[in-house]
N, C-alpha and C positions, 0 to 999 in steps of 0.2 A: 459713446465717447468719440471724438474724432480725433486724429492725428494730423496735426499741420505739417506741411513739408518746410515751414519756417522754422519750427523747432529744431534745432540741431545743438548738440552737447557743446559745452564751452570748451575750447581748446587749452590746455594748460601748459604752461610754460615748463621746460625741464628744471630741474632743481639746480640752484647754483653749484657748478663744479662737476656737473654731469654731462654726457653729450647725448645726442639724439642717436639711438641705434642705428644702425647702416637697414637700408629697406631691404626686405626680404627678397631673395633670388626666385622664390617660387614662382613669379610671373613669368620670369625670363625662360625658367625651365619650360614651364607649362605652354608655353609659345612655341618653342621647339617642338616640343610633343605635337602640338596642334598642327605644325607645319609637316611633320615627318608622319604621322599617323595614317594618312591617306596611302602612301607608298607602302608602309607597313602592311596595311589592310589589304592593299592588293596583293602583295607577294604572300600575305599570310592565307588568303584564298586559295591560290596555288598550290601552297605547301598544304594546306587541309586538304584538297582534292587530291593530291599526291598520296598523302599519308594514308586516307582513307581506302584509297583504291588500293594503294599495297597491302594494306590489313587484309582487304578481300581476297587479294592475289596469294598473299602468303598462306592465309589459313585455308584457302582452296587448294592449293598446291599440296599441303600437307594432308588433307583429306584423300586426293587423287593417288598420293604415292602410299597411302597407307598407313603414315606416321602421326595423324592428328590425335591428341589426346582428347578431342571432343568427339571421336567417332564413336564410341560406347555410348556415350550421353545421347547424341543424334538417333541412334538405333533405339536405345530405351523409352525415348519419348514418343516415337512415332506412333500412331493410333492404327498402323496397320503393320504387318509382317515386313519389315525392310529387308530385303535380300542384300546379297554382298554387293549388288551394282548400286545401291541407294546412296551410300557415302562418296564413292568416288563420282558420282554423277553429280550430286550436290555439290563437291569440290569443283568440278568443270563450270557449274552454273556460277559459283562463287569467284572462279578466276574471269570469267565472262562480265560478271558484274562489276569486278573491280576495274578491268581494262575500260569498261564503258564508264564507267565513273571517271577515271583519269582522262577519257577522251575530252570529256565536257560536252559531248554530243546528245542530242535529242534528250534533254533535261527534264522535259515535262513528261516523258514516258519513263525516264529511269528513276525519277522520284517514287512513284508508287511502286514499281517492282522492287527496289532497293527497301523502302519502308516496308513492304508486305514480308519480304525475307528477313529483315531484322525483327520486325514484331513475332514471326514465326518462332522465334528464338525464347518468346516469353512463355510458350507453351511449356517449357520446363516448369516455371512457376505455378502452373495451374496443375498440370496432369502429374508431376512429380515433386510436389513441393517438399516431401520428407528430404529429398537430395538438395534442394535449395536452400532450406532453412533448418536450422538446429532447434531442436526440441518443439517445432512446428511454430515457431516464433517469427514472423515476418521482418523482424527488424534484427534478427541473427541469422545474417547470411552465412553459409557455407563457402567453400572455394567455388564450387559450381554455381551458387548464386551470385556471388561476385561476378564470375565470367559471364553471367547472363545480364545482371542488371547492368553492367557496363556497357552494354549495347544501347541504352538511352543516350548516352554521348555519341556514340556512333550515328545512330538515327538523328540527333540534332545537328551533326557535322553534316550528314547528308542533306538535311533540310537547308542548311546555311549554303552549301556549294551548288546544290541543284537550283537555287531560287534566286540566287543572286544575279543582277544583270551582267550579261557580258561585259568585260572592259578591254 
């Protein structure tokens, strides 16, 4: 069966006493969005870079000053005995990563370093699943599991801001 471009539905005249509905305003709104989207995208990338970097700095500072709620989890999941130096050192590394991310410099090097750090957090899911999942069900995350799984979003954000061409 072939469809001809010559076949079009017959136009029907509006019924007596009715008027044609006004044209939808969607195309105009869509046109406005198309015009402002590039600018929003440009500013959004900067906001994403600052937000991601800020999260790394914030979490790192909490580890450095000994007030991180994740410190015990970090120590518990390490496959080696982590001394008292480990969590503050990790905190300083996170502060440096956050500042590096915010700077936008050496992005080709920053991406694998940041990705490795974020992927390292998934060790909780493998090494201590009882802490991450309720009743050993991978669909039932505990609060710790949610804390770890949210790093998928951080990782995606890192990929976006480190691989987007400079503007």
